[in-house]
C-alpha positions as CSV (number, residue, x, y, z in Angstrom):
1,X,-15.4,-38.5,40.8
2,X,-15.0,-40.8,37.9
3,X,-11.3,-40.2,37.7
4,X,-10.9,-40.6,41.5
5,X,-12.8,-43.9,41.4
6,X,-10.5,-45.1,38.6
7,X,-7.4,-44.3,40.7
8,X,-8.8,-45.8,43.9
9,X,-9.8,-48.9,42.0
10,X,-6.3,-49.2,40.5
11,X,-4.8,-48.9,44.0
12,X,-7.3,-51.5,45.3
13,X,-6.4,-54.0,42.6
14,X,-2.7,-53.5,43.4
15,X,-3.2,-54.2,47.1
16,X,-6.6,-55.7,47.9
17,X,-5.9,-56.0,51.6
18,X,-5.2,-52.3,52.1
19,X,-8.2,-50.4,53.6
20,X,-7.4,-46.9,52.3
21,X,-8.2,-47.5,48.6
22,X,-11.4,-49.3,49.6
23,X,-12.3,-46.3,51.8
24,X,-11.6,-43.9,49.0
25,X,-13.8,-46.0,46.6
26,X,-16.7,-46.0,49.1
27,X,-16.5,-42.3,49.8
28,X,-16.3,-41.4,46.0
29,X,-19.3,-43.7,45.2
30,X,-21.3,-42.2,48.1
31,X,-20.4,-38.6,47.0
32,X,-21.6,-39.5,43.5
33,X,-24.9,-40.7,44.9
34,X,-24.2,-44.4,44.1
35,X,-24.6,-46.2,47.4
36,X,-25.4,-49.5,45.5
37,X,-21.8,-49.5,44.1
38,X,-20.3,-48.6,47.5
39,X,-22.2,-51.5,49.0
40,X,-21.3,-54.0,46.3
41,X,-17.6,-53.0,46.5
42,X,-17.5,-53.6,50.3
43,X,-19.4,-56.8,50.1
44,X,-16.9,-58.1,47.6
45,X,-14.1,-57.2,50.0
46,X,-15.8,-59.2,52.8
47,X,-15.3,-62.4,50.7
48,X,-11.6,-62.0,50.9
49,X,-9.6,-63.2,53.9
50,X,-7.8,-60.1,55.0
51,X,-6.2,-58.5,58.1
52,X,-8.4,-55.5,57.5
53,X,-11.7,-57.4,57.5
54,X,-12.9,-55.6,60.6
55,X,-12.4,-52.3,58.9
56,X,-14.4,-53.5,55.9
57,X,-17.3,-54.4,58.1
58,X,-17.0,-50.9,59.7
59,X,-17.3,-49.4,56.2
60,X,-20.3,-51.6,55.6
61,X,-21.9,-50.3,58.8
62,X,-21.3,-46.7,57.8
63,X,-22.9,-47.2,54.4
64,X,-26.0,-48.7,56.0
65,X,-26.0,-45.7,58.4
66,X,-26.1,-43.3,55.4
67,X,-29.0,-45.3,54.0
68,X,-30.9,-45.2,57.3
69,X,-30.8,-49.0,57.5
70,X,-30.4,-49.2,61.2
71,X,-30.8,-53.0,61.7
72,X,-28.2,-53.8,59.0
73,X,-25.8,-51.2,60.4
74,X,-26.1,-52.7,63.9
75,X,-25.4,-56.2,62.6
76,X,-22.3,-54.9,60.7
77,X,-21.0,-53.2,63.9
78,X,-21.5,-56.4,65.8
79,X,-19.4,-58.3,63.2
80,X,-16.6,-55.7,63.8
81,X,-16.7,-56.4,67.5
82,X,-16.6,-60.2,66.8
83,X,-13.5,-59.8,64.8
84,X,-11.7,-57.1,66.7
85,X,-13.1,-56.3,70.1
86,X,-10.4,-53.8,71.1
87,X,-11.0,-51.0,68.6
88,X,-12.7,-47.9,69.9
89,X,-14.0,-46.3,66.7
90,X,-17.0,-48.7,66.0
91,X,-18.1,-48.6,69.7
92,X,-18.2,-44.8,69.5
93,X,-20.0,-44.8,66.1
94,X,-22.6,-47.3,67.3
95,X,-23.2,-45.3,70.6
96,X,-23.7,-42.2,68.4
97,X,-26.1,-44.2,66.2
98,X,-28.2,-45.0,69.2
99,X,-27.9,-41.5,70.6
100,X,-29.1,-39.9,67.3
101,X,-32.2,-42.1,67.6
102,X,-32.7,-41.1,71.2
103,X,-32.0,-44.6,72.4
104,X,-29.6,-43.3,75.0
105,X,-29.6,-46.2,77.3
106,X,-28.4,-48.5,74.5
107,X,-25.7,-46.0,73.6
108,X,-24.5,-46.0,77.2
109,X,-24.5,-49.8,77.3
110,X,-22.3,-49.9,74.2
111,X,-19.8,-47.5,75.8
112,X,-19.9,-49.5,79.1
113,X,-19.1,-52.6,77.1
114,X,-16.2,-50.8,75.3
115,X,-14.7,-49.8,78.7
116,X,-14.9,-53.3,80.0
117,X,-13.0,-54.5,77.0
118,X,-10.6,-51.5,77.0
119,X,-10.6,-50.2,80.6
120,X,-7.8,-47.7,80.0
121,X,-9.2,-46.1,76.8
122,X,-9.5,-42.4,77.6
123,X,-11.4,-41.6,74.4
124,X,-14.2,-44.1,75.3
125,X,-14.2,-42.9,78.9
126,X,-14.6,-39.3,77.9
127,X,-17.4,-40.2,75.5
128,X,-19.1,-42.1,78.2
129,X,-18.8,-39.3,80.7
130,X,-20.1,-36.8,78.1
131,X,-23.1,-39.0,77.3
132,X,-23.9,-39.4,81.0
133,X,-23.9,-35.6,81.2
134,X,-26.2,-35.3,78.2
135,X,-28.5,-37.8,80.0
136,X,-28.4,-35.6,83.2
137,X,-26.8,-38.5,85.1
138,X,-24.4,-36.0,86.7
139,X,-23.3,-38.0,89.7
140,X,-22.1,-40.9,87.6
141,X,-20.5,-38.5,85.1
142,X,-18.6,-37.0,88.0
143,X,-17.5,-40.5,89.0
144,X,-16.3,-41.3,85.5
145,X,-14.3,-38.1,85.2
146,X,-12.7,-38.9,88.6
147,X,-11.7,-42.4,87.3
148,X,-10.2,-40.8,84.2
149,X,-8.1,-38.4,86.3
150,X,-6.9,-41.3,88.4
151,X,-5.4,-42.8,85.3
152,X,-4.1,-39.4,84.0
153,X,-4.1,-36.6,86.5
154,X,-3.1,-34.0,83.8
155,X,-5.8,-34.6,81.3
156,X,-7.1,-31.1,81.0
157,X,-10.4,-31.8,79.3
158,X,-11.4,-34.1,82.1
159,X,-10.2,-31.6,84.7
160,X,-12.3,-28.9,83.1
161,X,-15.5,-30.9,82.6
162,X,-15.3,-32.3,86.2
163,X,-14.8,-28.8,87.6
164,X,-17.9,-27.5,85.8
165,X,-20.0,-30.4,87.1
166,X,-18.8,-29.9,90.6
167,X,-19.6,-26.2,90.5
168,X,-22.9,-26.4,88.7
169,X,-24.4,-29.7,89.8
170,X,-23.1,-29.9,93.3
171,X,-22.0,-26.6,94.6
172,X,-21.2,-27.6,98.2
173,X,-18.1,-26.2,99.8
174,X,-16.0,-29.3,99.3
175,X,-17.0,-29.6,95.7
176,X,-16.2,-26.0,95.0
177,X,-12.8,-26.3,96.6
178,X,-12.1,-29.4,94.6
179,X,-13.2,-27.6,91.4
180,X,-11.0,-24.6,92.1
181,X,-8.0,-26.8,92.8
182,X,-8.4,-28.5,89.5
183,X,-9.1,-25.2,87.6
184,X,-6.0,-23.5,88.9
185,X,-4.2,-25.5,86.3
186,X,-5.7,-23.1,83.7
187,X,-4.0,-20.0,85.1
188,X,-1.9,-19.5,81.9
189,X,-4.2,-21.2,79.5
190,X,-5.2,-19.8,76.1
191,X,-8.3,-22.0,76.0
192,X,-11.4,-19.8,76.5
193,X,-13.5,-22.6,78.1
194,X,-10.7,-23.3,80.6
195,X,-10.3,-19.7,81.5
196,X,-14.0,-19.4,82.0
197,X,-14.0,-22.4,84.3
198,X,-11.2,-20.9,86.4
199,X,-13.0,-17.6,86.6
200,X,-16.3,-19.3,87.5
201,X,-14.6,-21.4,90.2
202,X,-13.1,-18.3,91.8
203,X,-16.5,-16.6,91.7
204,X,-18.2,-19.7,93.3
205,X,-15.5,-19.7,96.0
206,X,-16.3,-16.1,96.9
207,X,-13.5,-14.5,94.9
208,X,-15.4,-12.6,92.2
209,X,-12.9,-9.9,91.7
210,X,-10.1,-12.4,91.3
211,X,-12.2,-14.4,88.8
212,X,-13.1,-11.4,86.6
213,X,-9.8,-11.2,84.6
214,X,-10.2,-14.8,83.6
215,X,-13.9,-14.4,82.7
216,X,-13.0,-11.3,80.7
217,X,-10.3,-13.1,78.7
218,X,-12.7,-16.0,78.0
219,X,-15.4,-13.6,76.8
220,X,-12.9,-11.6,74.6
221,X,-11.9,-14.9,72.9
222,X,-15.5,-16.1,72.4
223,X,-17.9,-13.2,72.7
224,X,-20.9,-15.1,71.4
225,X,-20.9,-17.7,74.2
226,X,-24.0,-17.2,76.3
227,X,-22.7,-19.0,79.4
228,X,-19.6,-16.7,79.5
229,X,-21.9,-13.7,79.6
230,X,-23.9,-15.2,82.4
231,X,-20.8,-16.1,84.4
232,X,-19.2,-12.6,84.0
233,X,-22.6,-10.9,84.7
234,X,-22.8,-12.6,88.1
235,X,-19.2,-11.9,88.8
236,X,-19.7,-8.2,88.0
237,X,-22.8,-8.1,90.2
238,X,-20.8,-9.6,93.1
239,X,-18.0,-7.1,92.5
240,X,-20.5,-4.2,92.7
241,X,-20.4,-3.3,89.0
242,X,-24.1,-3.4,88.4
243,X,-24.2,-1.7,85.1
244,X,-21.8,-4.2,83.5
245,X,-23.7,-7.0,85.2
246,X,-27.0,-5.8,83.5
247,X,-25.3,-5.6,80.1
248,X,-24.1,-9.2,80.3
């Protein structure tokens, strides 16, 4: 670490505005168990007028996070937003900060703010939908995934997550049909989660036998996933293969 710190410091002196050497210094100091030096280094950077000032404040927030200094971290995040409001990383980090402390509503509020500032940011939108799911606000999560797909109809992670919500949290005929229509995209997928979704959608639409090959492929790829066993168990039961159903 001493040698790394010396090299990062040399690079930092050569180009004080560059953020990468500063990040390296901070990471090395923290790895060495010297948060005081990490903090001092970043605070010195904050006194320099630089186009990377917002990134320096983000580093400051992360140091405070590691020191469990929540109030200081939040203030540092706010300084990032004041300088550069259209950068998604600090919004996501602050939302996770709140989520880790079970202050979920504050986390959701931060992501809502981020989407108002960056309405077309898929990363923020996906995090918001995921956090809504985690908070069991399933109807709003469904609405958020629908908005995402209005912007990008081919975004597979949104298609998959929306399909599962429609199947498991609604389950009415129209929702199952919508889920199956979305999941058919995964017919030739190599992603186990997507294959499981398609198989589950076929099962839910009364086509257990047609869903089994997809469920089997998903389980073969990820044999330790409990939900895949549950899905295939129900499909085997519906297909009349009760011994296999019991096993899963």
